[in-house]
C-alpha positions as CSV (number, residue, x, y, z in Angstrom):
1,X,-24.6,16.4,-21.7
2,X,-21.9,17.6,-23.5
3,X,-18.2,18.0,-22.6
4,X,-18.3,22.1,-22.0
5,X,-21.8,21.3,-19.7
6,X,-19.7,20.0,-17.1
7,X,-18.5,22.2,-14.5
8,X,-15.1,20.8,-12.8
9,X,-14.7,21.9,-9.2
10,X,-12.3,21.1,-6.1
11,X,-14.8,18.9,-4.9
12,X,-15.7,17.4,-8.5
13,X,-12.2,16.9,-10.4
14,X,-11.8,15.9,-13.9
15,X,-11.0,12.0,-13.3
16,X,-7.6,10.9,-13.0
17,X,-6.7,7.9,-15.1
18,X,-4.5,6.1,-12.9
19,X,-7.8,5.9,-10.5
20,X,-10.0,4.7,-13.2
21,X,-7.2,2.3,-14.4
22,X,-6.8,1.0,-10.4
23,X,-10.8,0.5,-10.4
24,X,-10.7,-1.3,-13.7
25,X,-7.7,-3.6,-12.0
26,X,-9.4,-4.6,-9.3
27,X,-12.6,-6.1,-11.1
28,X,-12.5,-9.8,-10.2
29,X,-9.9,-9.4,-7.1
30,X,-10.5,-10.2,-3.8
31,X,-11.6,-7.0,-1.9
32,X,-8.8,-5.0,-0.4
33,X,-8.0,-5.9,3.0
34,X,-9.2,-2.7,5.3
35,X,-6.4,-1.1,6.6
36,X,-5.2,0.0,10.4
37,X,-3.7,3.6,11.3
38,X,-0.8,2.9,13.4
39,X,1.9,4.9,14.5
40,X,5.6,3.3,13.8
41,X,8.6,4.4,14.7
42,X,11.2,3.1,12.0
43,X,15.2,4.5,11.0
44,X,14.7,7.3,9.5
45,X,17.4,6.2,6.8
46,X,15.1,3.6,6.0
47,X,11.9,5.9,5.6
48,X,14.0,8.1,3.6
49,X,14.5,5.4,1.4
50,X,11.0,4.3,1.1
51,X,9.9,8.4,0.4
52,X,12.7,9.0,-2.1
53,X,10.8,5.9,-4.1
54,X,8.2,8.2,-4.9
55,X,4.4,8.6,-4.0
56,X,2.9,5.7,-2.7
57,X,5.8,5.2,0.3
58,X,3.2,3.6,2.9
59,X,2.3,0.9,0.5
60,X,5.3,-0.1,-0.4
61,X,6.0,-0.4,2.9
62,X,2.9,-2.6,3.7
63,X,4.1,-4.6,0.7
64,X,7.5,-5.2,2.1
65,X,6.1,-6.7,5.8
66,X,3.5,-8.7,3.8
67,X,6.0,-10.0,2.0
68,X,7.6,-10.7,5.4
69,X,4.5,-12.2,7.1
70,X,3.7,-14.5,3.9
71,X,7.1,-16.2,3.8
72,X,5.6,-17.5,7.2
73,X,8.9,-17.0,9.6
74,X,8.2,-17.4,13.3
75,X,10.5,-15.1,14.9
76,X,13.2,-16.7,16.9
77,X,12.7,-17.7,20.8
78,X,15.4,-17.3,23.0
79,X,18.1,-17.1,20.3
80,X,17.0,-19.9,18.5
81,X,17.2,-20.5,14.5
82,X,14.5,-18.9,12.6
83,X,12.3,-21.8,11.5
84,X,9.6,-21.9,9.0
85,X,6.0,-22.0,10.3
86,X,4.1,-25.3,9.9
């Protein structure tokens, strides 16, 4: 088959280089964790700031939340100081 024989449609568009590169970069890594769809209320200015950074703002919000989780801080209970989880 030659390039001229390939018919591009909305269902089968031309390959996007970013999509191909992402697939290549994921080789050898752990599978990406599944995502859960939620409804989350955030301050309008915070959301606008993330959106202003460009496409992928939801992924960046997730990365910020994951970094906070990975820092292993317990939320203070009844006014105590934050402490690292054991």
